VOLO-50858 format. One record per residue (C-alpha): x, z, y. Coordinates in steps of 0.5 Angstrom, whole numbers, plus 500, padded with zeros to 3 digits. Layout:
% VOLO-50858
{{X Z Y}}
...
***
This chain:
% VOLO-50858
{{855 032 191}}
{{853 036 197}}
{{860 037 202}}
{{860 042 208}}
{{861 038 214}}
{{867 041 218}}
{{865 047 224}}
{{866 041 229}}
{{861 037 226}}
{{856 043 226}}
{{858 045 232}}
{{856 037 235}}
{{850 038 230}}
{{848 044 234}}
{{849 041 240}}
{{845 036 239}}
{{839 039 238}}
{{838 041 230}}
{{835 045 229}}
{{833 046 222}}
{{836 054 220}}
{{838 052 212}}
{{843 047 214}}
{{845 051 219}}
{{847 056 215}}
{{849 051 209}}
{{854 048 215}}
{{858 055 218}}
{{853 055 224}}
{{850 062 222}}
{{854 068 217}}
{{850 072 213}}
{{851 079 217}}
{{850 076 223}}
{{848 080 228}}
{{850 086 225}}
{{856 090 226}}
{{858 096 221}}
{{858 102 223}}
{{861 110 220}}
{{853 110 218}}
{{850 104 215}}
{{849 096 219}}
{{848 097 226}}
{{842 092 230}}
{{845 087 236}}
{{842 087 241}}
{{842 080 245}}
{{840 081 251}}
{{847 085 252}}
{{851 080 247}}
{{849 074 253}}
{{851 079 259}}
{{857 080 256}}
{{859 073 254}}
{{856 071 259}}
{{862 066 261}}
{{862 063 255}}
{{860 056 254}}
{{855 055 248}}
{{850 050 246}}
{{846 046 251}}
{{839 047 246}}
{{840 055 248}}
{{838 055 254}}
{{831 055 258}}
{{830 048 261}}
{{827 053 268}}
{{832 058 269}}
{{838 055 266}}
{{839 062 264}}
{{840 063 255}}
{{834 063 252}}
{{832 071 247}}
{{825 069 246}}
{{825 060 246}}
{{817 057 246}}
{{815 051 244}}
{{809 046 248}}
{{806 041 244}}
{{811 037 248}}
{{817 039 244}}
{{820 041 249}}
{{822 049 249}}
{{822 054 254}}
{{824 061 255}}
{{817 065 254}}
{{817 069 260}}
{{819 062 265}}
{{813 058 262}}
{{809 063 262}}
{{811 064 269}}
{{810 057 270}}
{{803 057 269}}
{{801 062 272}}
{{803 059 278}}
{{797 053 277}}
{{801 049 273}}
{{799 045 267}}
{{805 040 265}}
{{811 040 262}}
{{816 042 267}}
{{823 037 263}}
{{817 032 262}}
{{812 032 267}}
{{807 030 262}}
{{800 033 262}}
{{799 038 257}}
{{793 037 252}}
{{794 044 249}}
{{796 050 253}}
{{799 055 247}}
{{806 057 246}}
{{809 057 240}}
{{814 062 238}}
{{821 058 235}}
{{824 063 230}}
{{829 057 228}}
{{831 057 234}}
{{831 065 236}}
{{835 066 230}}
{{841 061 231}}
{{842 064 238}}
{{842 070 235}}
{{846 069 231}}
{{850 065 235}}
{{851 069 240}}
{{853 075 234}}
{{858 071 232}}
{{862 070 238}}
{{860 078 240}}
{{862 080 235}}
{{870 076 234}}
{{870 078 242}}
{{870 085 239}}
{{875 084 234}}
{{880 081 239}}
{{879 087 244}}
{{880 092 237}}
{{885 088 236}}
{{889 088 244}}
{{888 096 244}}
{{892 095 236}}
{{897 092 239}}
{{899 096 246}}
{{898 103 242}}
{{905 100 237}}
{{908 097 242}}
{{908 103 247}}
{{911 107 240}}
{{916 102 239}}
{{920 102 246}}
{{920 109 245}}
{{924 108 240}}
{{928 102 242}}
{{934 100 247}}
{{938 094 250}}
{{935 088 248}}
{{930 090 244}}
{{926 094 249}}
{{926 088 254}}
{{924 084 249}}
{{918 089 248}}
{{917 091 255}}
{{916 082 255}}
{{911 083 250}}
{{906 088 253}}
{{907 086 260}}
{{904 079 257}}
{{898 083 254}}
{{896 087 260}}
{{897 080 264}}
{{893 076 259}}
{{887 082 257}}
{{883 087 262}}
{{882 091 257}}
{{890 093 256}}
{{890 097 261}}
{{886 102 259}}
{{889 102 252}}
{{895 103 256}}
{{894 107 261}}
{{889 112 256}}
{{895 113 252}}
{{900 116 257}}
{{904 109 258}}
{{905 108 266}}
{{908 114 266}}
{{913 113 260}}
{{912 104 262}}
{{916 109 270}}
{{921 113 266}}
{{924 107 264}}
{{927 106 272}}
{{933 109 274}}
{{941 109 276}}
{{942 106 269}}
{{936 101 268}}
{{939 095 267}}
{{936 089 272}}
{{932 086 266}}
{{930 092 263}}
{{926 093 271}}
{{923 087 272}}
{{920 088 266}}
{{917 094 268}}
{{915 093 275}}
{{912 086 272}}
{{907 091 268}}
{{906 096 273}}
{{903 092 278}}
{{898 091 274}}
{{895 097 275}}
{{891 102 280}}
{{897 107 280}}
{{894 114 282}}
{{898 119 287}}
{{902 122 281}}
{{904 115 279}}
{{907 112 287}}
{{910 119 288}}
{{914 118 281}}
{{916 111 283}}
{{917 113 290}}
{{923 117 288}}
{{929 114 292}}
{{934 113 286}}
{{927 108 283}}
{{926 105 289}}
{{933 104 290}}
{{932 099 283}}
{{927 096 285}}
{{929 094 293}}
{{935 091 290}}
{{932 087 284}}
{{927 084 290}}
{{934 082 293}}
{{937 079 285}}
{{931 078 281}}
{{928 071 279}}
{{922 068 284}}
{{916 072 280}}
{{921 077 280}}
{{921 078 287}}
{{914 078 288}}
{{913 083 283}}
{{917 087 287}}
{{914 086 293}}
{{907 088 291}}
{{909 094 287}}
{{912 097 295}}
{{906 094 299}}
{{902 099 292}}
{{908 105 294}}
{{906 105 301}}
{{900 104 302}}
{{898 106 309}}
{{903 112 307}}
{{908 114 314}}
{{913 119 310}}
{{913 113 304}}
{{914 107 310}}
{{921 111 312}}
{{923 113 306}}
{{922 106 303}}
{{923 101 308}}
{{932 101 308}}
{{935 095 312}}
{{937 092 304}}
{{930 091 303}}
{{929 088 310}}
{{935 084 309}}
{{931 082 302}}
{{924 081 304}}
{{927 076 310}}
{{931 072 304}}
{{924 071 301}}
{{921 069 307}}
{{925 063 308}}
{{925 061 302}}
{{919 055 304}}
{{921 052 296}}
{{917 059 294}}
{{910 059 299}}
{{908 064 294}}
{{914 069 296}}
{{913 068 303}}
{{906 070 303}}
{{908 077 300}}
{{914 077 303}}
{{910 077 310}}
{{904 080 308}}
{{910 087 305}}
{{914 085 312}}
{{907 087 316}}
{{906 093 313}}
{{913 095 313}}
{{914 094 321}}
{{907 098 321}}
{{911 104 322}}
{{914 104 329}}
{{920 107 327}}
{{923 102 322}}
{{921 096 327}}
{{928 098 330}}
{{931 097 325}}
{{928 091 323}}
{{931 087 331}}
{{938 089 329}}
{{938 085 322}}
{{935 079 326}}
{{928 078 324}}
{{926 076 331}}
{{929 068 331}}
{{929 068 323}}
{{922 069 324}}
{{921 065 331}}
{{925 059 327}}
{{920 058 321}}
{{913 058 325}}
{{913 050 325}}
{{913 049 318}}
{{907 056 315}}
{{900 055 314}}
{{895 059 318}}
{{896 064 314}}
{{904 066 315}}
{{903 064 321}}
{{898 070 323}}
{{903 074 319}}
{{909 072 323}}
{{905 072 330}}
{{902 079 327}}
{{910 082 326}}
{{912 079 331}}
{{907 083 336}}
{{909 089 334}}
{{916 089 334}}
{{914 086 341}}
{{912 093 342}}
{{919 096 343}}
{{924 095 349}}
{{929 092 343}}
{{924 088 341}}
{{921 084 348}}
{{929 082 349}}
{{930 080 341}}
{{924 075 343}}
{{926 074 350}}
{{933 071 348}}
{{931 067 343}}
{{931 060 345}}
{{924 058 341}}
{{921 064 343}}
{{916 061 348}}
{{915 054 347}}
{{914 056 339}}
{{908 061 342}}
{{906 057 346}}
{{904 052 342}}
{{900 056 338}}
{{895 057 343}}
{{888 053 341}}
{{891 050 335}}
{{891 054 330}}
{{885 061 329}}
{{882 064 335}}
{{887 071 331}}
{{892 066 332}}
{{891 064 340}}
{{890 072 341}}
{{897 074 339}}
{{901 069 342}}
{{897 071 348}}
{{900 078 346}}
{{907 076 346}}
{{907 072 351}}
{{904 077 356}}
{{909 082 353}}
{{915 077 354}}
{{913 075 361}}
{{911 082 364}}
{{918 084 360}}
{{922 079 364}}
{{916 077 369}}
{{922 071 373}}
{{926 067 367}}
{{920 068 363}}
{{915 065 366}}
{{917 059 369}}
{{920 057 362}}
{{913 059 359}}
{{910 054 364}}
{{915 048 364}}
{{913 049 356}}
{{905 047 358}}
{{903 055 358}}
{{898 054 364}}
{{894 048 362}}
{{893 052 355}}
{{890 058 359}}
{{885 055 362}}
{{883 051 355}}
{{882 059 353}}
{{878 060 360}}
{{873 055 359}}
{{873 057 350}}
{{868 060 346}}
{{872 065 345}}
{{872 072 346}}
{{871 074 353}}
{{876 079 353}}
{{881 073 350}}
{{879 070 356}}
{{880 075 360}}
{{887 076 358}}
{{889 069 359}}
{{887 070 366}}
{{892 075 367}}
{{897 072 364}}
{{895 065 368}}
{{896 069 375}}
{{903 072 372}}
{{905 066 371}}
{{904 063 377}}
{{906 069 383}}
{{913 065 382}}
{{911 059 385}}
{{908 055 392}}
{{901 053 390}}
{{903 046 390}}
{{909 046 386}}
{{905 051 381}}
{{900 045 382}}
{{905 040 379}}
{{909 043 375}}
{{902 045 370}}
{{900 038 371}}
{{894 039 374}}
{{889 038 379}}
{{887 041 386}}
{{880 042 383}}
{{882 046 378}}
{{884 054 381}}
***
């Protein structure tokens, strides 16, 4: 008596190039209604090309792949050698003057091709099943999103937290859920849950949902209300590392080049919270997110003085030795922005590790890092030449500047290096300057 094989065994046989259609149907590889989709007007045949395009990232049986293009076959044909190819690919092979089998390199004793209808139906049916399953999952996601949104309007307390958590998980896992939320007024409703009396548990989930959307101007304006911004900043200061990162992302989205928003958002509480985040070296993703937002905040000149006043400069300077290049470049960019105001230059000068840490970065990381480091050193050496130039020379600045001048860096960068080298030499006689730089007299 015939015993149907398991689906796993059937897939294994398919991968082993079992092409018998009857066996494939019996083993469950093909279904009776595969290749059609039910509509309000009857059954509609699915387009194989469309299915292949929409399922391009899916793993498929190797027997479906054309050996020439390494793409799924839609019109497979078989040569006299028994090898199967996509018709258009093998025809092109012949048109180039080849009369061999591309896989075995055997000379062909018969150049005719035979349509492989069995394999074609296997391919079509397999893709149909996968495509219909994908569509069903998509429809299930839409229904689930609508159900959760309706439920959110009715529940409160812990039940609301759980509903928001479920929605966040669905939104993060399925791209189609984003569209469903937006089309059903979900963004405005979810944003409305943020307010002065919102618990941090609810707020954290709301923020975790909102960061997945490209918010329009109306949504941003709504979220920029003082009560909502205050809540987001409070959650940034007290939430988990994941929540802190989500808060920085959302605030960054709201600021987005808007100077007015920057002034409203950039409170002392935010600046302190971001400094705490970037100092937490256990979570590098948090350090990066915090630095990205700090750079955005400091791009607004009116905020820089407040940032200096909360002690940002020495804290950022102390961070530099342990950072990767991406984070290091962000720190240098922030310090360069702060060096544009007198308070920032004074803070940089007064920090004992500014000059040693910044000098070490010349020619060590990227060219952009070198450019930013030079800009910072130029600002503080011009600000207090007698004090800072001497410290910079003792830290090895002159030798580093000569390396930059002799490098293949941008001419503007090399010119700035020459100017800084000249500035540093003004407080020394030639002999003393050369001896301090550990240079020979042959180097001018």
